[in-house]
N, C-alpha and C positions, 0 to 999 in steps of 0.2 A: 218397630221394626223399619218403619220409613224413616225415621230419624237415623238409624244404624246406616240405612244403605246410602242416604245423603252423605253421612260421615266418610262412607267407605269412597264413593265417588270423588268426593274432595281430596282426599288422600292420593287418590290413583292419579287426578289432575296435579297434584302438586308434584308428584314424582316425574309425572311426564315434564311439566315445566321446568323443574329442577334440571332433569337431564338435557332440555332443550336449551337451556342457560349455558350449562357447562359446554355444551357441543358449539356455543357462540363466542367462545373465548381462546384467545390465542396466546401463548407465552411467548415473548420475544426477548431474548438476551442481546445486548449489543455491547460493544468496546469501546473506550475512549471518549465518550461524550461527556461535557459537563453538565450540571444540574441546569443551567440557563438553557443549553441547547435542547436537553431533554424535554423541558417545559414547552419548547416550540415545537418538538417532534410530536408529543403526545396531543398538543392541541390540534395540529393539522391532522393526525389521525384520528382523533375523536369527530371533528367537524366534518371530514371527508370518507374516510375508509369505513368507519362505525357507522355514519350516518347512512352511506350508500349501501353496506351489506348488513349491517347489523350485528357484525363481529366484534367484540371488545377485545383490546389488545392489552395484556400486561407486560410492561417494560421493566426489565433489570439489566443495569449497566454494572459493568467490571472495568476496573482499570485495566490498562495494557497489559501490567507486571502479573495480574492475577488470573487473567480471562484463560490462558491455555491450562493451567491448573484446574480451574472450576470446569472447562469443558471436558476435560479428560475424567475427571472423577464423575460427571455427570453422565457421560457415555458407558463409562464401566458398571456403573450402578443402574443402567437403563432408565435414568430418571431425568432426562434432558428436556429442554424447553421443545417446543414446537419448531422455533427458528432461531438460529444462530449467527449472529454477525462478529466478524472477528478479521485480524490480519488475512490476508488470502492465502499466504504459504501454508499456515497452520490446517485450513480447511481440507485439503487432499489427504493431510496426514490422518484426519479423523475418518476421512470418507472411504478411504481404501480398507480400514478396518471395520468397514460396515456401519459406521456411526452415523453417516449423513447419506442422504438421497443421491443417485446421481440425477441432477436436474434435466439432462439432456432426454430423459425419459417421458417428460411432458410434452403434448402433442404441439403446442405452442411456442416451444423452447426457441426455435431460430429467431422468431420475432423479438424475444426478450433479448437474446444473445446479441442481436444487431444493434443493441442501444449504446453499446460500450466499444471502444478501440479494442479490436481482437489481440492486441500485445497484452491489454490488461489480463487476458484469461492465461497466460503464461504460467502463471502460479496458482492456477485454479482448476487445470486438467492434466489428466495423465491418461495415454492411450484412448482419448476420444470420451472418457469420463470426465463430467463436468461437476464439482461441488459447490460451486458459488457464483453469485451474479454480483459484479461490482456496483457498488451504490454510491460510491464517491471517488473522487481522483486527486491526485497531487501530482506535481512535476518539479523536480528539481531545477532551479534557474539560477542565474548568476547575479550579483548584486554588485554594483560599482560605485565608490565614492569618486564622481566625476571632477569635483572640486580638486581633489587630490591628483588625479590622473594628468587634468589640465594644467595644474601648477608645474608638473614636472614635463609636461610637453608630451604626454602619453596618450595614445588613443584606446578604446576599448578594444582588447584583443579577441580574434576570431578563431584563434588555434591555441593549442598548449604550448606551442613553439613561441608563439608570440608572448603567451604569460610567462616564458621561461626567461624570454629575453627581457622583459621589465620589470621581474621581481627585484633584481639586484638594487635598480634604482629606487623602487618602493622601499625596499628594507634599509637603504640609506638615508631616506628621509624619515623613518621609524616609523613604517606602515608595514604592512605585510598582507598575506594571503591565508585562508583557512579553508578545509574541506569541510562539507556539511557534517560528517559523521565523525569526525576526529578519529580518536583510536579507539572508539568504544566497540562494543560486539556488533555494530550494525555498520561498521566501515566497509562492510561486504558490499555495499549500495554504491559506495565511491569507487571500489575498486571495479565494480561491474561496469560502471560508466566507461572507463578506460577499456576494457575487455569488449564490450560492445562496440565500441567505434572502431575497433581493430577486426572486428569479425569473429571474434572469440565468444566463448560462453563457459558457463560453469559444468556443463555436460558435452559430450559428444551429442550429435543430432538424434540418435536413436536411443540416448539416456543411458546408455549400458556402462559407459565409461565417463571418469572426469575429463573435463575441458581444460583443467589448470597446466598441463604439460604440453600444450600445444604452442608451437612458435609464436603464434600471435597474442596467446595470452601470456605468456613468459615475458615477452616484449611489453605488453601492458602493464604487467606487474612491476616491471623494473621502472617505468616511466613513472608510475605512481609513487614507488617507495622513495625514487631520488627527489620528490619535492622535500621528502623529510630529510633524508641523509646528506643531499647535496646543498638545497637551498634552504634547510633549516627551519621550514615552515612551522608556526606552532599549532598545537593540539589542544590548549586549553583555555583558550579566549572565549569568555561567554560571546557569542555570535552578534546578537543584539547590541549589546553595549560595546564590543569592540568595533563595530560599524559605525556606531553613533559618535564615539571619541577619536575614530579615525586611526586606530591601531590596526584595524582591517580596512584596507581600501578595497578587497576583492573578498567576497565569500559566497557561499553557495548554500541555498535553502529552500524550502518549498515556498509556494506563494503565501501562506499565512505570514510571512515576514513582511510582504509589503503593506498588507494590511495593519499590521503591528506599527511599522514605522511611519505610515500614514497618520496614525492616531497618537504615536507616544512621542515622535519626533518632528515636530512642524519646525524646529530652528534649521533641519536637514532639507527643507523645500529647495527644490533646485539644485540640489548639491550632490544627488544621485540617480541612478536609474538602474533598471534590471535589463536582462537580456538572456537568450538561449546560452547555455554552457560553451564553453570553447569547444572545439572539435578537433577532429584527426583526419588528414588529407589522405586518403588511401585511393589509389587509382585514379588520381586526379579528382575526385570528389569529397568534399566537406561534410563527414559524419559527425552530427551533433547530438548523438543518443544520449539521453539521460535517463536516471532513475525515475519511474512512474509508480508511486504509491499509492495507498488508498485502502479501502475495507472492501469486504464482499459479505455476502449473506447467503446462508444454505437451509436445508431442513435437515432435522434430526430425523434418524429412520425409526426411532420409536414413537413419533407423533402419531396420534390418532385422527389428526386433521390434515394430512398432507395437502389435499385439494383446496383448502381453505389457507393454508400456508403458501402455496403457490400464488393463489391471489392476492395475498398480502406483497409478496415479492414484486409482483407484476405491477402492483399499484404503487409499491415504494420506489423503485426503479423507473418509472414513468418519468417524462420530461416534466409534466406540469408540477408534480409533486417536489422533484428535485430542484426546479426553480423556484417554487415556493418555499422550499426549506433553505435554499441557498439564500436568497434575498432576506428572508426573515432573521435569520442568522447574523447576516450582513447588517441589515438595519436596526436590529434590536441589541446587538452585544457589539460595544465598541471594540475595534480591533480583532473581531473574530473573524473567520473564514470558513466556508464549506464551497467545494466545487464538484459539480454533477460529473459525468462520464463522457459526455458528447458534446460536439462542438456547438450544435443547435442549441442546447440548455444553457452551456456556459456563456455564450452571446447574449443571453437574456438576463443575465446577472445586474445588479445594480451597481456598477463599477465603470470605470473607464474603458471604451471599448477597445482603444489600442492595447491596453494592458491587457484586456481579455484574449486578443487576438494573439499577442504574444504566448499566453498560457496554453490557446489552442495547438498552435504550431509547435511548441515544444512538447506538448502531449501527444501530437500525432506523430513525433519523431522519438518520443519515449518509449522505453521498453520497462518490463517487470522481470525480476528473477524467475526463472524457469523453475518449476518443481520438478525434483526427483525423488527418487524413494527416500535418500538420507534426510532425516529430519532438519528442518532450517536451523535449529540452534546449534546442530554438529557442523554444519557446513560454515555458519559464522565464525566457530571456533577454529576451523583449519585456516581461515582467511587472517583473521587476527593474530593468532598466533604467528603465522609467517610473517607478517608485517612485523610485530613486535621483535622477532627474532633478527630483522635486517636493522630496525632501528636502534634497539636498544644492546644486542648482541654483536652488531656489525657483519652478521651473516650474509653471504652472497644471497642476491633476490633470486637468482636462478635457482640454487640449491634450495632456498625455502620454499619457492612455489612448487616445486618438482616432489619435494617430501611432502607438502600438502597433497598433490596428486596422487600420491601413493596411499596415504590416509584415507583419502575420499575414495578411491579405488575400492580398498580394502572394505569400507563401510557400505559401497555400492554392493558387494558381492553377497554380504551378510543381509543386507534388506531385500535383496532380490529373492533370496531363499525364503525370508520371514513373510514376505508380503505375496508369493506366489499363489498361495490357493485362495486368499482373499482377491486377488486380481482376477484369477480366473472365474471365480464365483460371479463376480461382478460385470465381466464381460459376457460369460454365458447368459447372464440375467437380460444383458442389452440386444442380444442377438434376437 
């Protein structure tokens, strides 16, 4: 009998310990990291977060192309991870359907919110609901072959007007300019740059209508399209190779290109530089707003460990962790780059301080696409089709962008009806 009692007690202890062990694990899905980067993330997590809290983290990484489908399937099945990291515009789409937690309900949310540039939250919020915290950042910057410009007696342009003035000379010399996202479905980010510099946006301020048919947006769209239709800039030159061989004297890209060029093109040392993007003068002021990218992290609503998940997000987005992650990626992976979300952390990266200051200045003037109810993939299609109509079919830019606005408005009305009950439920819970 005594032996049976010992066995019973032992089994009960095993069950308790097993349940305890399960409670101390978090499933975290991330997007876009390489195996080398994940090795560093896992190492920092084990040595800091797990060591401090006893919580083990199980990471799964998806490619950018696969992530949205995997997240949607997981949400539909109610089998998602505890924590989801993804491109920011996608998180509110899941959050408004109840798949992600409104993070603003956590009592110390304001402190975590303040770690990043407020403009980075434009793609993560809707009506005061917040479905993600930015955990890295990036910003479109301009890259110039200064040797080519100097050869032609040209200065680095400050405005798009100056870019248009020097383009014919560059092209006559056999060089050119190319936008960051060319004619891909992400060209909306290039178009946004022109829109924002003129005070326009994808939506009206109340998010109830498209902003594409505003006078400012129409002018911005015309300006962007004319680089292709009037100046005939290329759209298919590999950016890094084109910059190295001189066929591109001006191009635009995120800061990772700086690291790549420093590592892979020593022959260009002293022959190139980077700067903030050219701007638009409005009411006597130069506006250099550019596209600020990056990823964000949220909590799945079906998680049974929301408190632990929030502790992980607070840890992962803290300055000390972001600095350690950025520096290890830069130091251990040649040509790799990772940038935190705020100036104090960025300025502690192992890079030239003048370059870091440039990135910070650009990021502070940068902006991110605002989230409206229309799925990002649809909004991308409207702008891409409008641009292609102008370039390939010769359609008038104003007509093309106004037609895009009509399509956008029709979809907004549909989505307002579709999301109405979800939004009311979330807002009622917040009150």
